[in-house]
Every structure is written in structure tokens, then in C-alpha cells.
C-alpha positions in Angstrom: 0.0 0.0 0.0 1.3 3.5 -0.9 2.0 5.6 2.1 0.1 8.9 2.0 0.6 11.4 4.7 -0.6 15.0 5.1 0.2 18.3 6.9 -2.9 20.3 7.7 -2.3 23.7 9.3 -4.9 26.4 9.9 -4.1 29.8 8.4 -4.8 31.7 11.6 -1.2 32.6 12.3 2.4 31.9 11.3 4.0 28.5 11.6 6.3 27.9 14.6 8.8 25.3 15.6 6.0 22.8 16.6 4.5 23.0 13.1 7.9 22.4 11.5 8.4 19.3 13.7 5.0 17.9 12.7 5.4 18.7 9.0 8.9 17.2 8.9 7.6 13.9 10.4 4.8 13.6 7.9 7.1 14.6 5.0 9.8 12.2 6.0 7.5 9.2 6.5 6.1 9.7 3.0 9.5 10.3 1.3 11.2 7.3 3.1 8.4 5.0 1.8 8.3 6.4 -1.7 4.8 7.7 -1.0 3.0 11.0 -1.2 3.0 14.0 1.2 -0.1 16.2 0.9 -0.7 19.8 2.1 -4.2 20.7 3.3 -5.2 24.2 4.5 -7.8 23.8 7.2 -9.6 27.2 6.8 -13.2 26.3 7.9 -12.9 29.1 10.5 -13.7 31.8 8.0 -13.6 34.6 10.5 -10.0 33.9 11.7 -8.4 32.5 8.5 -6.3 34.8 6.4 -4.9 34.3 2.9 -1.7 36.1 4.0 -1.2 33.4 6.6 -1.7 30.7 4.0 0.8 32.4 1.7 3.3 32.5 4.7 2.7 28.7 5.3 3.6 27.8 1.7 6.6 30.1 1.9 7.8 28.5 5.2 7.5 25.0 3.9 9.3 25.8 0.7 12.1 27.4 2.7 12.4 24.2 4.8 12.6 22.1 1.7 9.3 20.2 2.5 7.8 19.8 -0.9 4.3 18.4 -1.3 2.5 16.4 -3.9 -0.4 17.6 -6.0 -2.6 20.6 -5.4 -3.2 22.2 -2.0 -6.7 21.3 -0.7 -8.5 24.2 1.0 -11.4 23.1 3.2 -13.3 26.3 2.4 -13.6 25.1 -1.2 -15.2 21.8 -0.3 -18.2 22.5 1.9 -20.3 20.4 -0.5 -18.3 17.3 0.4 -19.0 17.8 4.1 -22.6 18.5 3.3 -23.0 15.2 1.6 -21.5 13.4 4.7 -24.0 15.3 6.9 -26.8 14.2 4.6 -25.8 10.6 4.9 -25.7 10.8 8.7 -29.1 12.6 8.7 -30.6 9.9 6.5 -29.6 7.4 9.1 -31.2 9.4 11.9 -27.8 10.1 13.6 -27.8 13.9 13.9 -30.2 16.3 15.4 -30.6 20.1 15.5 -29.6 21.8 18.8 -31.1 25.2 19.6 -29.3 25.7 22.9 -27.3 28.9 23.3 -23.9 28.9 25.0 -25.6 30.4 28.0 -28.2 27.6 28.0 -25.4 25.0 27.9 -23.4 26.7 30.6 -26.4 26.9 33.0 -27.1 23.2 32.4 -23.6 22.0 32.8 -22.9 24.2 35.9 -25.6 22.5 37.9 -24.3 20.0 40.4 -23.9 16.5 39.0 -25.5 17.7 35.8 -22.9 16.7 33.3 -20.2 14.2 32.6 -16.7 15.5 31.8 -15.0 15.0 28.4 -11.5 15.9 27.1 -12.7 19.5 26.4 -14.8 19.9 29.6 -18.4 19.2 30.5 -20.3 17.2 27.9 -23.4 18.5 26.3 -26.3 17.3 28.5 -28.5 16.4 25.5 -31.2 19.0 26.1 -32.4 19.0 22.5 -31.8 15.3 21.7 -35.4 14.3 22.6 -37.3 17.3 21.3 -40.5 16.2 19.5 -40.2 16.1 15.7 -42.9 18.7 15.2 -41.2 21.1 17.6 -37.9 20.7 15.7 -39.7 21.3 12.4 -41.4 24.4 13.6 -38.3 25.9 15.1 -36.3 25.2 11.9 -39.1 26.6 9.8 -38.9 30.0 11.5 -35.1 30.0 11.1 -34.2 29.6 14.7 -30.4 29.5 15.0 -29.1 26.0 15.7 -26.2 23.7 15.2 -26.2 20.0 14.2 -25.0 17.4 16.8 -24.2 13.7 16.5 -26.4 11.5 18.6 -23.5 9.7 20.1 -25.4 6.9 21.8 -27.4 6.1 18.7 -24.2 6.4 16.6 -22.4 4.0 18.9 -25.1 1.4 18.5 -25.0 1.8 14.7 -21.3 1.6 14.5 -20.7 -1.3 17.0 -17.2 -1.9 18.5 -14.4 -0.3 16.6 -10.7 0.4 17.1 -7.7 2.2 15.5 -4.0 1.5 15.5 -1.4 3.9 16.8 2.2 3.1 16.1 3.5 3.9 19.6 0.5 2.7 21.6 -0.8 -0.3 19.5 -4.5 -1.1 19.2 -6.8 1.4 20.9 -10.5 0.5 21.4 -12.8 3.2 20.3 -14.7 5.2 22.9 -17.7 6.6 21.0 -19.1 8.5 24.0 -15.8 10.2 24.9 -16.9 13.6 23.5 -20.7 13.0 23.9 -22.9 14.6 21.2 -20.3 16.5 19.3 -21.2 19.4 17.1 -20.8 18.5 13.4 -21.9 21.8 11.8 -23.0 25.4 12.7 -24.8 28.1 10.9 -21.6 30.2 10.4 -19.4 27.2 9.9 -21.1 24.4 7.9 -18.8 21.7 9.1 -16.7 21.0 12.2 -13.0 20.0 12.5 -14.1 16.4 13.3 -16.3 16.0 10.3 -14.0 17.9 7.8 -10.8 16.0 8.7 -12.6 12.7 8.5 -14.0 13.4 5.1 -10.8 14.9 3.8 -8.6 12.0 4.9 -10.9 9.7 3.1 -11.2 11.6 -0.1 -7.5 12.3 -0.3 -6.6 8.6 0.4 -4.5 9.3 3.5 -3.2 6.1 4.8 -1.0 7.4 7.7 -2.1 10.3 9.9 0.8 11.8 11.8 -0.2 14.5 14.3 0.4 15.7 17.9 -0.6 13.5 20.8 -3.0 16.2 22.0 -5.3 15.1 19.2 -5.3 11.5 20.2 -8.7 11.8 22.0 -10.2 13.2 18.8 -9.3 10.1 17.0 -12.1 8.3 18.9 -14.6 10.6 17.2 -12.9 10.3 13.8 -12.9 6.5 14.1 -16.6 6.5 14.9 -17.4 8.8 11.9 -15.3 6.5 9.6 -17.4 3.5 10.7 -20.7 5.4 10.2 -19.7 6.7 6.7 -18.2 3.5 5.5 -14.6 4.8 5.3 -11.4 2.9 5.7 -9.5 3.7 8.9 -6.0 4.9 8.3 -3.0 4.2 10.6 -2.1 6.8 13.2 1.2 8.1 14.6 0.5 10.6 17.4 3.9 12.2 18.1 5.0 14.2 21.2 4.6 17.9 21.3 7.3 20.5 21.1 7.6 22.6 24.2 9.7 25.6 25.4 12.1 25.6 28.3 9.2 25.9 30.8 7.4 22.9 29.3 4.7 25.0 27.6 3.5 24.0 24.1 4.7 26.3 21.3 1.8 28.5 20.1 1.2 31.0 17.3 1.4 33.9 19.9 5.1 33.1 20.5 6.3 35.4 17.8 10.0 34.8 18.5 9.6 31.1 17.7 7.8 31.5 14.4 9.7 30.2 11.3 9.6 33.7 9.8 11.2 35.3 12.8 13.8 32.6 13.0 14.6 33.0 9.3 14.8 36.8 9.7 17.3 36.3 12.5 19.6 34.4 10.3 18.7 30.8 11.0 18.9 28.3 8.2 16.7 25.2 7.6 19.5 23.1 8.9 19.5 25.2 12.1 15.7 24.6 12.5 16.0 20.9 12.2 18.9 20.8 14.6 16.7 22.7 17.1 14.0 20.2 16.7 
């Protein structure tokens, strides 16, 4: 099987050392195997994404010598693909509209013993999951703002047991309820990270997903969606995160650690890889 990896940054800031580390791993795994290294721009956050940051990403990768294969895939140009996946889940009765505001959810999850905890905090308590069909229709008909959530319990039953393979950790059994009823689409963003990355990896034929270990919990959601949508599950390699001297993750706000700043200070690509 041809090894296909990808690097998928969001154009909401400049690349830093952590990005270079992740991109180099994906590039190297593909090149060593005679496979393909793809570049994807994850710009579904229309409000924060900037074309100037995208241009800077391409410039930084070229400077590092990390060439990619084929055209760059921009998620904002493929909302129709994610819409078709949503339609398939909807046809199976696995998603539902949620009309709760952030304040509604905060009030419900702040109540004592009201909510279970997930990797990102309290899980959505399922307020809108059991709304009568007619109420849903009437609220949708008048254009009430809402998002679309996955009915995790129903999805778990539909998918059955599943697992994924991580190169460092071995076989990991899927936990479909880990994030609860995750949001798959919003009015201002017609897809979520979870849905978009699952669809993209499938359509691009990615066979090996290399990414930071902070995203390991998300793989439980992606594995569930792969089962529900009939996709093959790729292999995973969740790598350690790059941190500063204080043990903090590199972030886009750390201007001195961006590749542009390091390049302007006289560093070479060889210096960058030595730092990593």
C-alpha cells in the first residue's frame, strides 16, 4: 500500500517550531516509503483564517525544503463534500438540531452532577436530543439558530465496536461516548473539525495520519465517523509535542519562535531541524 501522509495547518497565524516538527515527520514518513505527502489548508474558520497566513505557510514549507505532492486542498472550497456526509448521517437518523445557546449549555452543565466530563470539559447534556419532531420542524421553519449534533449513543449502537492502530500505543479500542454529542456543523461554519478532517482524509486517500498526541482523544470521534460513513480507517502516529524551556507548548502567539522570525534572525533550515 502506498503511504500517503498530510500536513494540515490552519491559516490563523504563522507557523512555529512545533509546526515544523509535525510537518517534517509527515514529509519524512512519506518520502522514506516512496509515498505521497499532501498539504491541506484547514480554513473552515472563515472569521479567523487569512490568505496572507496561507501564503506564509507555503513560503515557510518551501524554505524548509518540505515539498508536497499535488494541489493544495483548501477546506473552504469543499463544503459540499462535508454537506454530503452530513446528509448521509441525517438519512440514518444520527444527527439532530440543537437550539441551545452557549448560556443555556453553561447553565445546564454548571448545575451540580448535571454533566459528565470530556476531554474538552463538560459534555453537552442532551437537552435538544429528545425534542418532539414537530417542535424541531417548527423551530427550523422560522429560522431559529441552531447547530447539528451527532447523537453519540445512537451512533455507537449503529457503529458497533471499533478500534484504531497507533504506532506507539498499539491497538486502541474506540470510545464513541468520549466527547458526547459533538457538534458537526454550525450556521456560520457548515462543518466541524471532526467531520471535515474525517471526510478529507478519506477523499485524499490518506493512509497514515501523523499529528500531535494532543489530538489522540479526537481520533475516537474520527474512528466513529469513519465507521458510520463506510470509510477505511488509516493508521495513526501521534507524536510528542514540542515545548519551550518551561514545558509549555509552542503557540502562534510566540512570535520569536515562528519560522519567519527565526529565518529573519539568520537561522537556516538546517538550524531549524537541529533545534527540533
